[in-house]
C-alpha positions as CSV (number, residue, x, y, z in Angstrom):
1,M,43.0,49.3,65.8
2,P,39.9,50.7,64.0
3,G,39.1,54.4,64.8
4,G,35.8,53.4,66.4
5,Q,37.5,51.1,68.9
6,A,40.0,53.9,69.8
7,R,37.2,56.3,70.4
8,H,35.4,53.6,72.4
9,D,38.6,53.1,74.5
10,R,39.0,56.8,75.1
11,G,35.4,56.9,76.3
12,Y,36.2,54.2,78.9
13,A,39.3,56.1,80.1
14,E,37.3,59.3,80.4
15,A,34.6,57.5,82.3
16,W,37.2,56.0,84.6
17,A,38.8,59.4,85.1
18,D,35.3,60.8,86.0
19,R,34.8,58.0,88.6
20,C,38.3,58.5,90.0
21,P,38.8,62.3,89.8
22,G,41.8,62.0,92.1
23,A,43.7,59.5,89.9
24,S,47.1,60.6,88.8
25,P,48.0,61.0,85.1
26,L,50.1,57.8,85.5
27,E,47.1,55.9,86.7
28,Q,45.0,57.3,83.9
29,S,47.7,56.3,81.4
30,Q,47.9,52.8,82.9
31,E,44.1,52.4,82.7
32,Q,44.1,53.6,79.1
33,Q,46.9,51.2,78.3
34,Q,45.0,48.3,80.0
35,I,41.8,49.2,78.0
36,T,43.9,49.4,74.7
37,Q,45.6,46.1,75.6
38,N,42.2,44.4,76.3
39,G,40.9,45.7,72.9
40,C,44.0,44.3,71.2
41,L,43.6,40.9,72.9
42,V,40.0,40.8,71.7
43,S,41.1,41.7,68.2
44,L,43.8,39.0,68.3
45,A,41.3,36.4,69.4
46,T,39.0,37.4,66.6
47,I,41.9,37.2,64.1
48,R,42.8,33.7,65.3
49,D,39.2,32.6,65.0
50,L,39.0,33.9,61.5
51,E,42.3,32.3,60.5
52,S,41.0,29.0,61.9
53,Q,37.8,29.4,60.0
54,M,39.8,30.1,56.8
55,E,42.0,27.0,57.3
56,R,38.9,24.9,57.8
57,L,37.2,26.4,54.7
58,E,40.4,25.9,52.6
59,G,40.4,22.2,53.7
60,Q,36.8,21.9,52.7
61,I,37.5,23.5,49.3
62,K,40.5,21.2,48.7
63,K,38.3,18.1,49.6
64,Q,35.6,19.3,47.2
65,E,38.2,19.9,44.5
66,E,39.4,16.3,44.8
67,E,35.8,15.0,44.8
68,F,35.0,17.1,41.7
69,S,38.1,15.8,40.0
70,E,37.2,12.2,40.7
71,S,33.6,12.9,39.6
72,L,34.9,14.5,36.4
73,V,37.1,11.4,35.7
74,S,34.0,9.2,36.2
75,I,31.9,11.4,33.9
76,Y,34.5,11.1,31.1
77,E,34.7,7.3,31.6
78,L,30.9,7.0,31.4
79,E,30.8,9.2,28.3
80,G,33.4,7.0,26.7
81,Q,31.3,3.9,27.6
82,V,28.1,5.6,26.2
83,E,29.9,6.4,22.9
84,S,31.1,2.8,22.7
85,L,27.6,1.4,23.3
86,E,26.1,3.8,20.8
87,R,28.6,2.5,18.1
88,E,27.8,-1.1,19.1
89,L,24.1,-0.4,18.9
90,E,24.6,1.2,15.5
91,K,26.5,-1.8,14.2
92,Q,23.8,-4.1,15.5
93,A,21.1,-2.0,13.9
94,Q,22.9,-2.2,10.5
95,G,23.3,-5.9,10.9
96,F,19.6,-6.3,11.6
97,E,18.7,-4.2,8.6
98,E,21.0,-6.3,6.4
99,D,19.4,-9.5,7.8
100,I,15.9,-8.1,7.1
101,K,16.9,-7.3,3.5
102,A,18.5,-10.7,3.1
103,T,15.4,-12.4,4.5
104,K,13.1,-10.3,2.2
105,C,15.3,-11.2,-0.8
106,A,15.2,-14.9,0.1
107,Q,11.4,-14.7,0.6
108,T,11.0,-13.0,-2.8
109,E,13.1,-15.7,-4.5
110,Q,11.1,-18.5,-2.9
111,E,7.8,-16.8,-4.0
112,Q,9.2,-16.5,-7.5
113,R,10.2,-20.2,-7.5
114,A,6.8,-21.2,-6.2
115,I,5.1,-19.4,-9.1
């Protein structure tokens, strides 16, 4: 139990002793024990709440990790598709350039024949 809580509990016991000046040392000890026990119960409830929160947060983190992994796989797949499309586009561009050159050559040959 934190030092502040123990001091707080002693304060209650002293206040109780002041209210009940005729109380025996056994009664005072029992009251102190009850106060300490109540403090422990409150601390235990707090610990359980915090453990529950930790479990919930760990579950959320695990879910987010799985989602992140799935997203990462999708990103890699999309990057692969982009690279494939870029290669295909480059091939098409080269084919178009070759077609344009061939068309210009054919046009030049026709013009020379016409002359």
